[in-house]
N, C-alpha and C positions, 0 to 999 in steps of 0.2 A: 796219638790221642785225637789230634786235629783231624786226621784222615778218617778215623772211626766215627767222630762226631758228625763230620760232613756227610758221610755215607748214611748215617742214621737219619739225618734230616731229609735227605733225598728220598729214602725208602718210606719214611713217615708221610711225606707229602704225596708220594704216588699211591700210597695205600689209603689216603683219606677218603671216606665214603660220602660225605655230604658237603654241599656247597650252597651258600646263600649269597645273593648279590643284588644290588640296586643300581640301575643304570638310567641314563637320560641322554638326550641329544637331539640331532637333526632328523626331521621326518620329511619325506617326499612322497606325495600320493601317486598311485598308479591305477590304471583301469579307466573306465569310461567317464568317471567324474573328473578325471585329470587330463584327458586327451580332447583337444578341440576338434569338433566336427561341424560341418555345415548343416544347418537346419536342425540342430539338436540343442535345445535350450538348456540341457543339463551338462553337456560336455564342456570341459574346461572350467568347471566351477571351483574345483579344489586346488589350492596352492600349497606351498611349503609350510612347515610348522615345526613343532617340537613334540617329544614324547617322554614318558617316564615308564619304567618297567621294573618289576621284581622277578627274580628267578630263584628256583630251588632245584638242585640236582641231587639225585641219590645214585651213587655208583654201585652197581650190582657185582660186576667183575672189573678187572683192571681196565678193560677196553670198552665196556658197555654199561649203560645206566638209563635212567628215566629223568626227563626234565619237565618241570611244571613252571609256567610263567604267566604273569598277568601284566597287561600293558594298557596305556591310555594315550591317545594321540589327539592333539588339537592343531588344525591346519587352517590357514587363511582361506577366505572365500573370494573368488573373482566374480564380480557382478556383471562383467562385460557380456557374457552370453545371454543374460536376462535382458540387458539393455538392448542388445540386437533384436531380441524377440519383441520388446516393447516398441522399438522403432518400426517394426513390421506392422504393428497394430495401427499406428498413426499415419502410415503412408497412405491409407485409403482415404483419409480425410484431408490430405494435402496440407499437413502442418509439420513443423519440426519442433523438437523439445530438447531442453537441457535437463539432465537427470541428476537428482541427489539420491544416493543409495545408502541404505542402512542394512547391513548384513550381519549374520551370526557366524560362528565358527563351524567348520566341518569337523566332526568328531568321530573317532573310532576307538572302541575298547575291545579287548580280547582276553579270554582265559583259555590257555592251550596246554596240552600235555602230549608227550611223545617220547620215542627212544632217542638216546644220545650216544655218540661214540667219542672216545678220548684217546689222545696221543700225548705221552709224557716225555718231556725233554728235561731231565733232572727235575727241578721244581717248577718249571714252566709247563703249562698244560694247554693244549689245543682241544677244543670241543666243537662238534658239529651235531645238528639235530634236525629232525622233522617232527611236526606236531599237528594236532587237530583239536578242535573245540568249538567254543561259541564266540561269535563276533557280534558286537552291538555297534551299529553305525547310525549316526544322526546326520541327516542331510541338512544343509544350511537353509535358513529362512532369508528371503530377500524382499525388501520393500523399496520401491522406486517412486519418487515424487517427481513428476515431469512438469517443467515450466516452459510455456510456449515461447519460441524465439522468432525473431523476424529474419528477413533475408540476410542481414548482416551478422546474425548469430547472437544478437542482444536479446535479453529477456524482456518480454512485453509485460509491463506492470499492469496488474489488475486482471490479466487473462486467467481463465479457469485452469486450475491445476488438474492433473490426472494422476492416477495411482496404478502401479502394476506390482503384483506381489507373488512370491513363490512361498508356499507353505512348507513347514518343517515336517519330516517324517523320520520315524525310528524303526529300524529293522533289526532282526536278530537271527541271521543265517548261521548255518554251520560253516566254519572257516578252517583255514589251514595256515601253517607257518613253517618256515625253514630258515636256517641261519647257522652262524658259527661264532665262536668267541675265543679270546685268548686271555689266559689268567697268568699274571706276572706277580710273583711273590714280593711283598713289601717287608713285613716283619712278622714272624710267628705265623699265626693263622690268617692274617690280613693279606689280601691280594688286590691288585689293580685289574680291572675287568674291561676289556675292549670287545664290542659286540657289533654284529650286523645281522639284521633280520628282514625277511619279507613276510608280510601278513596280508591275507586276502580272503575274499569270499564272493560267491555268486549271490547277490541280493535281489529279491523281488520287491520292487517298489510299486505300491498300489495307491491309486487315487491321489497322486501328487498333483496339486492344482496350481496353475498359473492364472491369476485373476487380473483382469484389466478393466478399469472404468474410464472409458473414452467418450467424450462428447455426449454425456448423459446416458450412455449404454454400457452395460456390463458384459464383458466377454470372458469365457472360461475355457481353458485347455486342460484336459485331464490326461495324465501320463500313467500307464500301467505297463511296466517293463521289468525284465530281469537284466541286471547289470553287474559286471565284475568291478568290485571296488577293493582297494588295498593300499598299503603303504610300504615303503622301504625305510627302515630305521637304522641309523648309524650313531652309535653312542659309546659312552664310557662311564665307569663308576667304580665302586668298591664292593668287596665281599669278604666273607670269612669262610674258611674250610674247617670242618669239625667231624 
């Protein structure tokens, strides 16, 4: 009877058609907003962060199905590339400044769908997928307040402050995703979910402005470029099979 019950649970788990899970964890940006480059004020802006994701699978056959997922990432912003750009503006007037920065988060959301493949090891299941869909990326805003310093690096009290800012932009390109997961049974329909995903898109950034007010003059740089932006997400969570 124990043998028959065990075999019945294994067959039932392998024949389950639907899987729903919620995961979260560590996020690392990839692409041109994450890679530092000389003379590029946007490169190196994005840092590490965290993500949340919901997943739904429908298995059509034993080995093949469809996976739908929605995710949201928030990553830190590194203001150093904009500070480097700001220092290039003040070099011409032969002054040095100390910078206070106020930055927003770098954000990326995605709604993706695509085929999935399954391998079953008794009640443990390995899943791999590729997906496509819509990505919503929000570039960070940066505001720098510069205070003039003397040759010793001390702030000169009463000296005129300057401002350098990078405006925020939202883009909605078509994107892609690929990854894999491992489902480990806990009890009944409940399972523990380990996942790894890469999500990315080629985004066209239009009219991204860097504004600087230096010595009574306003300077504007306009950026119109196509850039690859993306994230690598590693996380864990829980789900149910039904």
